[in-house]
Phi, psi and omega in degrees: 000138181289155177296129175085351181282142178285152175288159178302148179102011180298133185289151177244130185287153168207135175263123185278110177059221179257002185287343181079006181280126181273131174255157184242114183252109180292146180284260181272328179223165180293133177242142182294147172236120186256145173259345181199133171253109188283159175077175185262347189235150176294150179098344177295148184283147171289149180307332180284348182106345182285150174284139172244023180271004178288151174274124180187202180227133178215163179243129178252147178242164177220181190288337178250161184293132176273126173277131186081203182227134178249121177251140190238126176249098183283148173055045181296121188276155180209151172276345189254326184221178185288158174303152175201163178280150178225127178254142177235116177265126179253131181297159182307330184258020179302318186273001184283340178218150178261003183247342186283140176247162189230144169300163180230135172246118176268128182233136180278172184048051190298336180291346183263007193269321199235334192224122176297336180292338181248358187271155177300124182058021172079014178243120175260169185279346183060045182300320181296321177291319180293318177293323180297321181291315183295319178295313183297326181276358181071024186267343183221158165294139172296137187219157171268136176248127179249117176264113181263110181296157177269178179224174177301349176261027183311307183296320179299319183286329188267342183279115182305135184274312190297328178302325178288319184292328184279342188272164180296136182307320184294330186280341189241348189304309183295317182294320180293322176299323177297311184298316181297325181290315186277318190240342189095168181296139178301143178226036183291334178295321174294321178300319181290321174302318177301317179293310186287320189265337187236310182287307182304312176302322175299312178299313181297328180281325189273333187230162184274087180257154162269103190274003181286165184299320183290354179246015187235125186224165181218138186218143176195171176233155182056239175298331178290332169296317176301309184285342172292313178295321179299317178304311183295321183292321185276334177228064180296337181279349182256324185246134183267342183200156177229135172250119188236103180262133182044049182307129183272073181303325181303334180294339181238026178304131176088348182233344191279329180295313178298318179302311183297322179302329182267316194260335183294127178294149176291159183300155175138324186228010187217163173237139177233128177239128174229152171206170177197154176259194184233007179238163182049225186297329182294341180296344182271355194270339189304313183298317179296316181300322182296322176296318181292319181302322179299320177296312178305315180296318180296338179276358174102001179285148186244121179303127180091350180248293175240011178209142181216128171235122183239140178250125181252103182295130180084352183283144180253180185263100181174170184301321182300316181291320182290324175299321181294337187230009181298335175299334181296305178296321179302318179289325180291316184286322190259007184303139179296330180291327184273007183294000000 
């Protein structure tokens, strides 16, 4: 089986009449359909005892109405990193035409995006609701959202590698030893290869995407904010914008500014969104963000046009705060005016 390809028997959706009841139609063989994937990591057992680590397609439901359609690809395989679940959200009008293609937003920590049952501390980002409101108000292009679940190696996969490699050895040796001791060696380059060489081709082949650079974006929070910016810097010809919420700058303290001075693309073809709160872990970020903003400005970006940095007074570091403002990066990146 090819990397990332679903096994035979992926279910095909069909809505029965006007009742809105979804039927599950197996293709060549029966494929499991799950209503809830417990835990944060692929491979955890289903309450019924079934394994959910297969690569396939399933539809998940939750206690509140889902806007659009959520497709679940459990146990997506890779040559570069561990298997993981992948969710794909389709906008409400995706099925109204067979010829229209859609921009794609790739988001990290995918288990936190759509369903409180799989989200950290039971709070999801409500991405379908945020996108639904923005689309209904005509403020954004309709887009597909791909939620990439994390794994037990989340920090290793999200910690940018090249900033450490590009810095003077004496400045980073002790810090890198600490990261290796606590979390293991960073493997974010392999994580990006997984996205670029395996996941994105699968998404572009399986769904009606606009696969060009100006229609492809990446978004994340905390360490996910770091790897989102890193993704754009390493692959500027693939991604048009990065949304970085509550970026955990202390993880790359002393090395990120030098890296961005070399690797951040100059203004003209990209959008950058940053934000931070003022409580809990976010209270540490303002000084670091100001240093990054100086680099962004020196690269020719203009605040409010192709770059945005926002400060949210009283906001803390967590899913509840990100849920309350995730519409801001989505609107900025997907705005019709910025097309």
